[in-house]
Structures are given as C-alpha cells and as structure tokens.
All heavy atoms as a GROMACS GRO file, in nm:
protein
  543
    1MET      N    1   8.685   8.921  11.216
    1MET     CA    2   8.736   8.785  11.248
    1MET      C    3   8.649   8.674  11.207
    1MET      O    4   8.700   8.566  11.171
    1MET     CB    5   8.754   8.783  11.409
    1MET     CG    6   8.850   8.873  11.471
    1MET     SD    7   9.020   8.872  11.389
    1MET     CE    8   9.059   8.707  11.416
    2ILE      N    9   8.518   8.701  11.199
    2ILE     CA   10   8.437   8.607  11.149
    2ILE      C   11   8.450   8.578  10.998
    2ILE      O   12   8.453   8.460  10.957
    2ILE     CB   13   8.279   8.648  11.169
    2ILE    CG1   14   8.253   8.654  11.315
    2ILE    CG2   15   8.179   8.558  11.097
    2ILE    CD1   16   8.118   8.709  11.356
    3LEU      N   17   8.478   8.687  10.917
    3LEU     CA   18   8.504   8.671  10.784
    3LEU      C   19   8.637   8.593  10.765
    3LEU      O   20   8.645   8.512  10.669
    3LEU     CB   21   8.511   8.803  10.715
    3LEU     CG   22   8.378   8.876  10.704
    3LEU    CD1   23   8.400   9.015  10.631
    3LEU    CD2   24   8.278   8.794  10.617
    4LEU      N   25   8.739   8.617  10.843
    4LEU     CA   26   8.866   8.543  10.833
    4LEU      C   27   8.841   8.397  10.869
    4LEU      O   28   8.900   8.314  10.804
    4LEU     CB   29   8.971   8.610  10.921
    4LEU     CG   30   9.039   8.724  10.869
    4LEU    CD1   31   9.128   8.782  10.976
    4LEU    CD2   32   9.123   8.694  10.745
    5SER      N   33   8.763   8.365  10.964
    5SER     CA   34   8.738   8.225  11.006
    5SER      C   35   8.662   8.156  10.880
    5SER      O   36   8.695   8.040  10.856
    5SER     CB   37   8.654   8.221  11.131
    5SER     OG   38   8.721   8.280  11.236
    6ILE      N   39   8.566   8.225  10.822
    6ILE     CA   40   8.491   8.161  10.712
    6ILE      C   41   8.595   8.146  10.594
    6ILE      O   42   8.592   8.040  10.528
    6ILE     CB   43   8.372   8.254  10.671
    6ILE    CG1   44   8.267   8.257  10.770
    6ILE    CG2   45   8.323   8.212  10.528
    6ILE    CD1   46   8.167   8.356  10.751
    7ALA      N   47   8.686   8.240  10.565
    7ALA     CA   48   8.778   8.223  10.464
    7ALA      C   49   8.875   8.105  10.488
    7ALA      O   50   8.906   8.035  10.401
    7ALA     CB   51   8.854   8.353  10.448
    8CYS      N   52   8.909   8.094  10.610
    8CYS     CA   53   9.003   7.975  10.640
    8CYS      C   54   8.929   7.850  10.634
    8CYS      O   55   8.985   7.751  10.591
    8CYS     CB   56   9.055   7.990  10.793
    8CYS     SG   57   9.187   8.120  10.804
    9ALA      N   58   8.802   7.843  10.663
    9ALA     CA   59   8.723   7.726  10.650
    9ALA      C   60   8.706   7.677  10.514
    9ALA      O   61   8.693   7.559  10.476
    9ALA     CB   62   8.586   7.742  10.718
   10ILE      N   63   8.703   7.781  10.425
   10ILE     CA   64   8.690   7.748  10.272
   10ILE      C   65   8.831   7.714  10.216
   10ILE      O   66   8.843   7.623  10.129
   10ILE     CB   67   8.634   7.869  10.204
   10ILE    CG1   68   8.478   7.891  10.240
   10ILE    CG2   69   8.642   7.850  10.051
   10ILE    CD1   70   8.420   8.017  10.195
   11ALA      N   71   8.929   7.788  10.272
   11ALA     CA   72   9.066   7.769  10.205
   11ALA      C   73   9.133   7.638  10.241
   11ALA      O   74   9.214   7.585  10.163
   11ALA     CB   75   9.150   7.885  10.239
   12ILE      N   76   9.114   7.594  10.367
   12ILE     CA   77   9.182   7.471  10.417
   12ILE      C   78   9.156   7.349  10.326
   12ILE      O   79   9.246   7.280  10.281
   12ILE     CB   80   9.167   7.452  10.561
   12ILE    CG1   81   9.243   7.548  10.649
   12ILE    CG2   82   9.203   7.310  10.606
   12ILE    CD1   83   9.224   7.552  10.804
   13PRO      N   84   9.023   7.314  10.308
   13PRO     CA   85   9.005   7.194  10.216
   13PRO      C   86   9.057   7.223  10.080
   13PRO      O   87   9.104   7.125  10.016
   13PRO     CB   88   8.855   7.176  10.220
   13PRO     CG   89   8.809   7.250  10.342
   13PRO     CD   90   8.900   7.356  10.374
   14GLY      N   91   9.033   7.341  10.033
   14GLY     CA   92   9.078   7.364   9.892
   14GLY      C   93   9.239   7.351   9.883
   14GLY      O   94   9.280   7.306   9.785
   15ALA      N   95   9.308   7.401   9.976
   15ALA     CA   96   9.457   7.400   9.978
   15ALA      C   97   9.496   7.245   9.993
   15ALA      O   98   9.589   7.205   9.929
   15ALA     CB   99   9.510   7.482  10.094
   16TYR      N  100   9.431   7.177  10.077
   16TYR     CA  101   9.461   7.032  10.097
   16TYR      C  102   9.443   6.958   9.960
   16TYR      O  103   9.534   6.882   9.924
   16TYR     CB  104   9.380   6.965  10.205
   16TYR     CG  105   9.401   6.836  10.222
   16TYR    CD1  106   9.528   6.789  10.297
   16TYR    CD2  107   9.321   6.726  10.179
   16TYR    CE1  108   9.543   6.659  10.313
   16TYR    CE2  109   9.351   6.591  10.198
   16TYR     CZ  110   9.465   6.559  10.274
   16TYR     OH  111   9.503   6.428  10.284
   17TYR      N  112   9.337   6.987   9.887
   17TYR     CA  113   9.305   6.917   9.767
   17TYR      C  114   9.415   6.963   9.661
   17TYR      O  115   9.468   6.875   9.591
   17TYR     CB  116   9.166   6.948   9.709
   17TYR     CG  117   9.138   6.890   9.576
   17TYR    CD1  118   9.122   6.759   9.564
   17TYR    CD2  119   9.151   6.978   9.462
   17TYR    CE1  120   9.099   6.702   9.437
   17TYR    CE2  121   9.129   6.926   9.344
   17TYR     CZ  122   9.102   6.784   9.326
   17TYR     OH  123   9.083   6.731   9.200
   18ALA      N  124   9.445   7.089   9.658
   18ALA     CA  125   9.540   7.135   9.563
   18ALA      C  126   9.679   7.072   9.580
   18ALA      O  127   9.749   7.038   9.483
   18ALA     CB  128   9.548   7.288   9.570
   19PHE      N  129   9.723   7.072   9.709
   19PHE     CA  130   9.851   7.016   9.734
   19PHE      C  131   9.855   6.869   9.706
   19PHE      O  132   9.953   6.816   9.647
   19PHE     CB  133   9.900   7.049   9.877
   19PHE     CG  134   9.953   7.186   9.887
   19PHE    CD1  135   9.890   7.274   9.971
   19PHE    CD2  136  10.074   7.220   9.826
   19PHE    CE1  137   9.953   7.410   9.977
   19PHE    CE2  138  10.134   7.341   9.845
   19PHE     CZ  139  10.071   7.438   9.917
   20ASP      N  140   9.756   6.790   9.760
   20ASP     CA  141   9.764   6.647   9.750
   20ASP      C  142   9.739   6.596   9.621
   20ASP      O  143   9.801   6.500   9.578
   20ASP     CB  144   9.657   6.594   9.855
   20ASP     CG  145   9.682   6.452   9.888
   20ASP    OD1  146   9.792   6.414   9.911
   20ASP    OD2  147   9.582   6.371   9.877
   21GLN      N  148   9.641   6.644   9.541
   21GLN     CA  149   9.599   6.583   9.419
   21GLN      C  150   9.655   6.656   9.296
   21GLN      O  151   9.684   6.589   9.191
   21GLN     CB  152   9.446   6.595   9.405
   21GLN     CG  153   9.374   6.516   9.515
   21GLN     CD  154   9.396   6.372   9.499
   21GLN    OE1  155   9.411   6.309   9.398
   21GLN    NE2  156   9.414   6.309   9.622
   22VAL      N  157   9.690   6.783   9.303
   22VAL     CA  158   9.733   6.853   9.185
   22VAL      C  159   9.878   6.884   9.187
   22VAL      O  160   9.952   6.840   9.096
   22VAL     CB  161   9.655   6.987   9.167
   22VAL    CG1  162   9.708   7.075   9.053
   22VAL    CG2  163   9.506   6.958   9.158
   23ILE      N  164   9.932   6.947   9.287
   23ILE     CA  165  10.077   6.993   9.286
   23ILE      C  166  10.167   6.877   9.310
   23ILE      O  167  10.268   6.858   9.241
   23ILE     CB  168  10.095   7.106   9.390
   23ILE    CG1  169  10.009   7.228   9.344
   23ILE    CG2  170  10.238   7.143   9.394
   23ILE    CD1  171  10.008   7.339   9.447
   24PHE      N  172  10.143   6.800   9.409
   24PHE     CA  173  10.242   6.689   9.455
   24PHE      C  174  10.191   6.556   9.402
   24PHE      O  175  10.245   6.448   9.446
   24PHE     CB  176  10.245   6.682   9.600
   24PHE     CG  177  10.321   6.798   9.666
   24PHE    CD1  178  10.277   6.846   9.793
   24PHE    CD2  179  10.419   6.864   9.607
   24PHE    CE1  180  10.336   6.958   9.848
   24PHE    CE2  181  10.476   6.974   9.664
   24PHE     CZ  182  10.432   7.024   9.778
   25ALA      N  183  10.106   6.552   9.300
   25ALA     CA  184  10.059   6.420   9.256
   25ALA      C  185  10.166   6.334   9.181
   25ALA      O  186  10.169   6.220   9.182
   25ALA     CB  187   9.936   6.441   9.164
   26SER      N  188  10.254   6.407   9.111
   26SER     CA  189  10.354   6.340   9.033
   26SER      C  190  10.490   6.318   9.106
   26SER      O  191  10.579   6.260   9.047
   26SER     CB  192  10.386   6.420   8.909
   26SER     OG  193  10.430   6.547   8.938
   27ILE      N  194  10.504   6.362   9.225
   27ILE     CA  195  10.624   6.344   9.302
   27ILE      C  196  10.620   6.210   9.375
   27ILE      O  197  10.527   6.180   9.449
   27ILE     CB  198  10.641   6.460   9.399
   27ILE    CG1  199  10.650   6.593   9.317
   27ILE    CG2  200  10.769   6.438   9.484
   27ILE    CD1  201  10.659   6.720   9.412
   28THR      N  202  10.718   6.133   9.352
   28THR     CA  203  10.711   5.995   9.407
   28THR      C  204  10.750   5.997   9.556
   28THR      O  205  10.666   5.942   9.635
   28THR     CB  206  10.831   5.908   9.334
   28THR    OG1  207  10.802   5.909   9.194
   28THR    CG2  208  10.825   5.764   9.394
   29TYR      N  209  10.853   6.057   9.599
   29TYR     CA  210  10.892   6.059   9.738
   29TYR      C  211  10.860   6.200   9.792
   29TYR      O  212  10.932   6.297   9.769
   29TYR     CB  213  11.047   6.029   9.752
   29TYR     CG  214  11.084   5.900   9.701
   29TYR    CD1  215  11.152   5.879   9.586
   29TYR    CD2  216  11.041   5.780   9.775
   29TYR    CE1  217  11.181   5.748   9.538
   29TYR    CE2  218  11.067   5.654   9.726
   29TYR     CZ  219  11.140   5.644   9.604
   29TYR     OH  220  11.173   5.517   9.563
   30ARG      N  221  10.761   6.217   9.872
   30ARG     CA  222  10.722   6.335   9.922
   30ARG      C  223  10.663   6.324  10.069
   30ARG      O  224  10.619   6.215  10.095
   30ARG     CB  225  10.607   6.405   9.839
   30ARG     CG  226  10.482   6.328   9.838
   30ARG     CD  227  10.376   6.389   9.745
   30ARG     NE  228  10.266   6.320   9.738
   30ARG     CZ  229  10.146   6.337   9.806
   30ARG    NH1  230  10.140   6.445   9.884
   30ARG    NH2  231  10.044   6.261   9.790
   31ALA      N  232  10.670   6.423  10.140
   31ALA     CA  233  10.616   6.421  10.269
   31ALA      C  234  10.460   6.453  10.260
   31ALA      O  235  10.430   6.543  10.192
   31ALA     CB  236  10.687   6.528  10.361
   32PRO      N  237  10.383   6.373  10.333
   32PRO     CA  238  10.243   6.403  10.327
   32PRO      C  239  10.202   6.537  10.399
   32PRO      O  240  10.268   6.566  10.494
   32PRO     CB  241  10.174   6.285  10.394
   32PRO     CG  242  10.283   6.234  10.482
   32PRO     CD  243  10.417   6.258  10.417
   33ILE      N  244  10.113   6.597  10.342
   33ILE     CA  245  10.064   6.727  10.401
   33ILE      C  246   9.932   6.696  10.474
   33ILE      O  247   9.837   6.649  10.416
   33ILE     CB  248  10.044   6.835  10.305
   33ILE    CG1  249  10.173   6.874  10.244
   33ILE    CG2  250   9.967   6.952  10.363
   33ILE    CD1  251  10.173   6.980  10.138
   34GLY      N  252   9.929   6.718  10.605
   34GLY     CA  253   9.807   6.680  10.686
   34GLY      C  254   9.723   6.816  10.714
   34GLY      O  255   9.764   6.927  10.686
   35PHE      N  256   9.608   6.806  10.772
   35PHE     CA  257   9.524   6.910  10.801
   35PHE      C  258   9.587   6.990  10.916
   35PHE      O  259   9.562   7.113  10.931
   35PHE     CB  260   9.388   6.853  10.843
   35PHE     CG  261   9.295   6.838  10.728
   35PHE    CD1  262   9.256   6.712  10.688
   35PHE    CD2  263   9.244   6.940  10.652
   35PHE    CE1  264   9.168   6.690  10.588
   35PHE    CE2  265   9.169   6.923  10.542
   35PHE     CZ  266   9.132   6.791  10.505
   36PHE      N  267   9.671   6.928  10.996
   36PHE     CA  268   9.738   6.992  11.108
   36PHE      C  269   9.827   7.091  11.062
   36PHE      O  270   9.838   7.219  11.109
   36PHE     CB  271   9.814   6.899  11.191
   36PHE     CG  272   9.876   6.959  11.314
   36PHE    CD1  273   9.812   7.012  11.415
   36PHE    CD2  274  10.017   6.981  11.304
   36PHE    CE1  275   9.876   7.077  11.526
   36PHE    CE2  276  10.083   7.042  11.416
   36PHE     CZ  277  10.011   7.098  11.519
   37ASP      N  278   9.895   7.072  10.944
   37ASP     CA  279   9.987   7.176  10.884
   37ASP      C  280   9.910   7.287  10.837
   37ASP      O  281   9.944   7.406  10.848
   37ASP     CB  282  10.065   7.110  10.777
   37ASP     CG  283  10.151   6.987  10.816
   37ASP    OD1  284  10.194   7.003  10.940
   37ASP    OD2  285  10.172   6.893  10.749
   38LEU      N  286   9.805   7.264  10.764
   38LEU     CA  287   9.716   7.377  10.714
   38LEU      C  288   9.647   7.448  10.813
   38LEU      O  289   9.632   7.577  10.806
   38LEU     CB  290   9.618   7.312  10.608
   38LEU     CG  291   9.683   7.252  10.492
   38LEU    CD1  292   9.574   7.179  10.401
   38LEU    CD2  293   9.763   7.354  10.408
   39PHE      N  294   9.613   7.383  10.921
   39PHE     CA  295   9.537   7.447  11.035
   39PHE      C  296   9.632   7.539  11.114
   39PHE      O  297   9.591   7.639  11.156
   39PHE     CB  298   9.488   7.340  11.135
   39PHE     CG  299   9.405   7.392  11.242
   39PHE    CD1  300   9.284   7.450  11.216
   39PHE    CD2  301   9.447   7.389  11.367
   39PHE    CE1  302   9.199   7.509  11.322
   39PHE    CE2  303   9.372   7.441  11.478
   39PHE     CZ  304   9.247   7.499  11.451
   40THR      N  305   9.758   7.496  11.122
   40THR     CA  306   9.862   7.580  11.181
   40THR      C  307   9.884   7.705  11.100
   40THR      O  308   9.897   7.815  11.166
   40THR     CB  309   9.995   7.509  11.194
   40THR    OG1  310   9.977   7.377  11.265
   40THR    CG2  311  10.103   7.587  11.272
   41GLY      N  312   9.885   7.694  10.974
   41GLY     CA  313   9.906   7.814  10.886
   41GLY      C  314   9.776   7.906  10.895
   41GLY      O  315   9.795   8.034  10.905
   42ALA      N  316   9.658   7.850  10.915
   42ALA     CA  317   9.540   7.933  10.932
   42ALA      C  318   9.543   8.000  11.065
   42ALA      O  319   9.507   8.121  11.084
   42ALA     CB  320   9.415   7.844  10.926
   43LEU      N  321   9.595   7.936  11.177
   43LEU     CA  322   9.608   8.005  11.308
   43LEU      C  323   9.709   8.115  11.301
   43LEU      O  324   9.689   8.224  11.358
   43LEU     CB  325   9.648   7.898  11.407
   43LEU     CG  326   9.545   7.805  11.468
   43LEU    CD1  327   9.601   7.707  11.564
   43LEU    CD2  328   9.421   7.886  11.512
   44ILE      N  329   9.816   8.098  11.228
   44ILE     CA  330   9.912   8.211  11.211
   44ILE      C  331   9.855   8.333  11.144
   44ILE      O  332   9.866   8.446  11.180
   44ILE     CB  333  10.036   8.160  11.140
   44ILE    CG1  334  10.116   8.059  11.224
   44ILE    CG2  335  10.132   8.269  11.097
   44ILE    CD1  336  10.218   7.989  11.162
   45VAL      N  337   9.772   8.306  11.041
   45VAL     CA  338   9.705   8.412  10.968
   45VAL      C  339   9.612   8.486  11.063
   45VAL      O  340   9.601   8.609  11.061
   45VAL     CB  341   9.639   8.361  10.846
   45VAL    CG1  342   9.535   8.464  10.787
   45VAL    CG2  343   9.734   8.315  10.743
   46LEU      N  344   9.529   8.410  11.137
   46LEU     CA  345   9.447   8.474  11.233
   46LEU      C  346   9.521   8.548  11.345
   46LEU      O  347   9.471   8.662  11.389
   46LEU     CB  348   9.350   8.369  11.300
   46LEU     CG  349   9.252   8.307  11.216
   46LEU    CD1  350   9.170   8.190  11.276
   46LEU    CD2  351   9.147   8.411  11.168
   47ALA      N  352   9.629   8.504  11.388
   47ALA     CA  353   9.701   8.574  11.496
   47ALA      C  354   9.762   8.707  11.436
   47ALA      O  355   9.754   8.807  11.504
   47ALA     CB  356   9.813   8.486  11.542
   48VAL      N  357   9.810   8.704  11.310
   48VAL     CA  358   9.860   8.820  11.255
   48VAL      C  359   9.742   8.924  11.230
   48VAL      O  360   9.762   9.051  11.253
   48VAL     CB  361   9.923   8.795  11.111
   48VAL    CG1  362   9.948   8.918  11.037
   48VAL    CG2  363  10.050   8.719  11.139
   49ALA      N  364   9.630   8.878  11.194
   49ALA     CA  365   9.507   8.960  11.180
   49ALA      C  366   9.473   9.026  11.310
   49ALA      O  367   9.438   9.144  11.317
   49ALA     CB  368   9.391   8.886  11.114
   50ILE      N  369   9.473   8.949  11.412
   50ILE     CA  370   9.440   9.007  11.553
   50ILE      C  371   9.540   9.107  11.595
   50ILE      O  372   9.505   9.215  11.648
   50ILE     CB  373   9.434   8.886  11.653
   50ILE    CG1  374   9.307   8.801  11.634
   50ILE    CG2  375   9.428   8.944  11.803
   50ILE    CD1  376   9.301   8.676  11.715
   51LEU      N  377   9.672   9.081  11.568
   51LEU     CA  378   9.767   9.192  11.605
   51LEU      C  379   9.755   9.308  11.527
   51LEU      O  380   9.758   9.424  11.572
   51LEU     CB  381   9.910   9.127  11.580
   51LEU     CG  382   9.957   9.021  11.677
   51LEU    CD1  383  10.095   8.964  11.634
   51LEU    CD2  384   9.978   9.088  11.803
   52ALA      N  385   9.713   9.303  11.396
   52ALA     CA  386   9.701   9.420  11.312
   52ALA      C  387   9.577   9.507  11.354
   52ALA      O  388   9.579   9.623  11.366
   52ALA     CB  389   9.680   9.383  11.160
   53ILE      N  390   9.462   9.422  11.378
   53ILE     CA  391   9.346   9.498  11.421
   53ILE      C  392   9.360   9.571  11.558
   53ILE      O  393   9.330   9.673  11.582
   53ILE     CB  394   9.226   9.399  11.419
   53ILE    CG1  395   9.195   9.355  11.276
   53ILE    CG2  396   9.108   9.454  11.484
   53ILE    CD1  397   9.100   9.244  11.265
   54SER      N  398   9.424   9.489  11.648
   54SER     CA  399   9.433   9.544  11.783
   54SER      C  400   9.531   9.664  11.794
   54SER      O  401   9.514   9.766  11.863
   54SER     CB  402   9.482   9.435  11.887
   54SER     OG  403   9.610   9.384  11.848
   55SER      N  404   9.651   9.656  11.710
   55SER     CA  405   9.722   9.769  11.704
   55SER      C  406   9.659   9.888  11.650
   55SER      O  407   9.686  10.004  11.699
   55SER     CB  408   9.855   9.738  11.627
   55SER     OG  409   9.824   9.734  11.486
   56GLN      N  410   9.587   9.881  11.546
   56GLN     CA  411   9.511   9.990  11.487
   56GLN      C  412   9.403  10.050  11.587
   56GLN      O  413   9.384  10.170  11.595
   56GLN     CB  414   9.451   9.961  11.357
   56GLN     CG  415   9.547   9.932  11.238
   56GLN     CD  416   9.632  10.047  11.218
   56GLN    OE1  417   9.584  10.168  11.202
   56GLN    NE2  418   9.768  10.035  11.203
   57THR      N  419   9.343   9.957  11.661
   57THR     CA  420   9.228   9.996  11.758
   57THR      C  421   9.296  10.074  11.868
   57THR      O  422   9.247  10.185  11.914
   57THR     CB  423   9.165   9.867  11.800
   57THR    OG1  424   9.106   9.803  11.703
   57THR    CG2  425   9.059   9.902  11.903
   58LEU      N  426   9.408  10.028  11.914
   58LEU     CA  427   9.482  10.097  12.026
   58LEU      C  428   9.532  10.239  11.976
   58LEU      O  429   9.529  10.340  12.051
   58LEU     CB  430   9.596  10.010  12.082
   58LEU     CG  431   9.561   9.894  12.159
   58LEU    CD1  432   9.677   9.813  12.195
   58LEU    CD2  433   9.478   9.932  12.288
   59ARG      N  434   9.591  10.245  11.855
   59ARG     CA  435   9.634  10.369  11.796
   59ARG      C  436   9.517  10.472  11.790
   59ARG      O  437   9.527  10.593  11.831
   59ARG     CB  438   9.692  10.355  11.665
   59ARG     CG  439   9.747  10.476  11.609
   59ARG     CD  440   9.812  10.456  11.468
   59ARG     NE  441   9.719  10.418  11.374
   59ARG     CZ  442   9.630  10.501  11.299
   59ARG    NH1  443   9.647  10.628  11.319
   59ARG    NH2  444   9.547  10.456  11.214
   60VAL      N  445   9.398  10.429  11.738
   60VAL     CA  446   9.279  10.526  11.734
   60VAL      C  447   9.227  10.554  11.878
   60VAL      O  448   9.188  10.677  11.900
   60VAL     CB  449   9.174  10.459  11.648
   60VAL    CG1  450   9.046  10.535  11.651
   60VAL    CG2  451   9.227  10.444  11.502
   61ALA      N  452   9.228  10.470  11.963
   61ALA     CA  453   9.184  10.497  12.108
   61ALA      C  454   9.264  10.591  12.174
   61ALA      O  455   9.210  10.668  12.260
   61ALA     CB  456   9.176  10.361  12.181
   62ARG      N  457   9.396  10.608  12.149
   62ARG     CA  458   9.476  10.704  12.212
   62ARG      C  459   9.469  10.849  12.159
   62ARG      O  460   9.518  10.935  12.222
   62ARG     CB  461   9.626  10.656  12.204
   62ARG     CG  462   9.653  10.543  12.291
   62ARG     CD  463   9.810  10.516  12.294
   62ARG     NE  464   9.821  10.375  12.289
   62ARG     CZ  465   9.910  10.311  12.216
   62ARG    NH1  466   9.984  10.384  12.128
   62ARG    NH2  467   9.922  10.178  12.211
   63VAL      N  468   9.409  10.864  12.040
   63VAL     CA  469   9.406  10.995  11.983
   63VAL      C  470   9.299  11.080  12.058
   63VAL      O  471   9.190  11.034  12.087
   63VAL     CB  472   9.364  10.983  11.833
   63VAL    CG1  473   9.336  11.114  11.767
   63VAL    CG2  474   9.475  10.915  11.753
   64ASN      N  475   9.338  11.201  12.073
   64ASN     CA  476   9.252  11.302  12.145
   64ASN      C  477   9.147  11.346  12.042
   64ASN      O  478   9.177  11.396  11.935
   64ASN     CB  479   9.329  11.418  12.189
   64ASN     CG  480   9.248  11.509  12.278
   64ASN    OD1  481   9.137  11.489  12.301
   64ASN    ND2  482   9.318  11.618  12.326
   65PRO      N  483   9.017  11.336  12.077
   65PRO     CA  484   8.910  11.366  11.968
   65PRO      C  485   8.906  11.518  11.947
   65PRO      O  486   8.868  11.556  11.828
   65PRO     CB  487   8.777  11.327  12.040
   65PRO     CG  488   8.817  11.240  12.160
   65PRO     CD  489   8.961  11.272  12.196
   66SER      N  490   8.952  11.604  12.039
   66SER     CA  491   8.947  11.746  12.005
   66SER      C  492   9.042  11.781  11.905
   66SER      O  493   9.014  11.874  11.826
   66SER     CB  494   8.964  11.825  12.144
   66SER     OG  495   9.104  11.796  12.189
   67THR      N  496   9.161  11.719  11.896
   67THR     CA  497   9.248  11.757  11.793
   67THR      C  498   9.201  11.699  11.646
   67THR      O  499   9.227  11.774  11.556
   67THR     CB  500   9.397  11.697  11.818
   67THR    OG1  501   9.385  11.554  11.831
   67THR    CG2  502   9.450  11.755  11.946
   68THR      N  503   9.130  11.609  11.651
   68THR     CA  504   9.081  11.550  11.525
   68THR      C  505   8.968  11.635  11.475
   68THR      O  506   8.961  11.672  11.353
   68THR     CB  507   9.027  11.399  11.546
   68THR    OG1  508   9.135  11.326  11.599
   68THR    CG2  509   8.977  11.353  11.415
   69LEU      N  510   8.880  11.676  11.564
   69LEU     CA  511   8.765  11.766  11.524
   69LEU      C  512   8.813  11.910  11.489
   69LEU      O  513   8.759  11.969  11.410
   69LEU     CB  514   8.666  11.775  11.641
   69LEU     CG  515   8.596  11.636  11.659
   69LEU    CD1  516   8.506  11.658  11.792
   69LEU    CD2  517   8.508  11.603  11.550
   70ARG      N  518   8.922  11.953  11.552
   70ARG     CA  519   8.978  12.084  11.532
   70ARG      C  520   9.034  12.089  11.377
   70ARG      O  521   9.023  12.184  11.315
   70ARG     CB  522   9.086  12.123  11.623
   70ARG     CG  523   9.138  12.258  11.608
   70ARG     CD  524   9.245  12.295  11.712
   70ARG     NE  525   9.216  12.249  11.847
   70ARG     CZ  526   9.298  12.201  11.925
   70ARG    NH1  527   9.427  12.191  11.892
   70ARG    NH2  528   9.270  12.151  12.042
   71SER      N  529   9.099  11.976  11.337
   71SER     CA  530   9.152  11.981  11.200
   71SER      C  531   9.056  11.964  11.089
   71SER      O  532   9.092  11.976  10.972
   71SER     CB  533   9.265  11.877  11.196
   71SER     OG  534   9.201  11.746  11.206
   72GLU      N  535   8.931  11.924  11.125
   72GLU     CA  536   8.835  11.895  11.018
   72GLU      C  537   8.748  12.008  10.999
   72GLU      O  538   8.725  12.096  11.064
   72GLU     CB  539   8.744  11.780  11.059
   72GLU     CG  540   8.825  11.652  11.041
   72GLU     CD  541   8.735  11.529  11.063
   72GLU    OE1  542   8.611  11.533  11.073
   72GLU    OE2  543   8.799  11.416  11.081
   0.00000   0.00000   0.00000
C-alpha cells in the first residue's frame, strides 16, 4: 500500500500536467481537469488494490497447512 501511495503521489501531478498542457492544450472548448478528478481516480485504484490483496490474504488464510505440506 505504501508503494501504491508513492506511485499515486508521483502520477497525479504528472497526469495533471500531461492532460492540461500537452493533450488538451489545442482544444478550445474543454472541461478543466482538477486535482479532485485525479485524486478520485487514485482512490479507486487504491480501493481495487485493497480488495485484491485482502481477497488473496483471506484465500491463503483459509487453506489447511497440513494439506499444503503433504503435497510438497
């Protein structure tokens, strides 16, 4: 989670610059992109990561260690 937070902290300003100055620079009538929009996207990414990590953790926690050791 710490690595994802660092990645989001690096990606949000970069994405803001890319959208504001590079991609949408030549479009006359456009909706402005704020940090709130990018922050919401980062929160969604973090939520999906939490769900993926917790589902794998619960799956491994339910496995009987004796069956795992018997097969190895």
